[in-house]
N, C-alpha and C positions, 0 to 999 in steps of 0.2 A: 324597127319599131318599138315600142316601150309595151309593157305589160297595164291593164287594169286592175286595182287589185279594190276589194268589196269588205266593207268590216259590219258583222251583226251587231251590236253592241252594246251591252248588257252591262247590268250595274256588276256581276259577278264574273262573266264568261264571256268572251268575244268571239266570233266565228268568225274568218277568213275564207276567204276564197281569191283568186286571182286570174287571168286570163293567159293562153299562152302568148311568145310576143307577139304572133299576126293579130290577135286580138279576135280569132272564133270561139275558141272553146272556153267557158268556165269551168275551174276544178277548185276544190276543195282544196285549204290548204293547210291550215289548224286549228284549234281552238287555243286558245291564252284567255290567264287570270289577268284580267281587268286590271289591275294593277301593272299589271307587267308589260302591259300593249304598245306601249310609246319606244321603251326597251326594243324590243320585237320586230316594231316597224323600223327601228335607227340600222339595225343591224341587216333587215332584211335589205331596205333600201339602200346599204351597201354593197351588196351582192348584184341587185336586180335593177334592171330601169323599168320605172313605173313613173307614168304620167298624168296615172289620175286615180284618188282613190274617191271611189262611191262608199257612202256613208247610208245604211238604210234610217230611212224617217218613218217613224214610227207614227200611224192617226187614226183616226179609230172611225168606221163605218161614216160618217158626217162627215169626212175629208179634214176633219180637227187635228190637231198634237195630240196625241195619247198622256196620260201619265208616265210612262216613261219617256217622253221627249226631255223632260227635262233634268234626263243624266244626259243626253243625248248635244245639247247645246254647249254647253261646258265646254264638252269635251271637241269635237267638231271646230270652236274659235282655238282650244286650245293646239289643234293637230294643224290648223293654218295657219298660226303661227311658230309652232315647231319645224313643218315642211312649208314655206312659202314660196320653193318652188315647182309644188305638185297644188294638180288644178285638184279643189275637194269639192266633189257633186255630192247629191242629195238624192238618194230616190227613193219612192214610198215601198215601203215594206211588210204591208199590209197581207193576212194569210201567209208570211212565207214561213212561219212557223207550223199550221195548220198544210201545209205542202208537202214540209220538211219530211212530217210524219206519215203524212199519203205516199211521200215516195219510199219511203224506211219498208212502211208492207207492204207497198207493189214491190221491193226488190227480194222480198224473205227474209229478212231481217227477224229474231225472234223477240220475242215481247223484253230479254231482257235487252237485249243491242237497243233496240226502241227507246226503252226507257233513258239511256244516255246520254244525256242534256250536250256534252262538248261535241256527240256526232249532228244532235238537230241542229247546233247553231252553226257549224262546217256547212252542214247540208242548207240550213237556211241562206247563211251567203251566199254560197252557190245561186240560190236561186234570186237572188237579189241581182248579183253580177250579169248572168241571163237574164234575166229583167232588161235589166240597163241598157246588155249591147244588142237587145232586142230592139228597145226605144231609139235608140240613135243608128240604128238601120246598120248594123253589123251582122 
């Protein structure tokens, strides 16, 4: 079985999470600068079998595209063209940053560690992926 990779895309940083090969557990992978993402994915996909890339879809409370969606659309188009053999799925990412901060707080991380935006983005990607796994019945 192949892995599923999740992306919490931002204009500066991108949080990444991945499942185990059996698609049971979502784990944080890393955070990369957005300009380095495609290169990182090319290298990662050479080493790992990934069947689906889940991209967080930012929405408002009214279920409409948020302001940050303008960065996501061109990125998803580029991703689809770059990796046509991999399924690209979009998944609602509302409240993931808030949940990531709450997770860090409950995990006992100190204030300085909780302020690390790289960690927040990676945890957000993990939450997106875990929610996606639940949604597809894994």
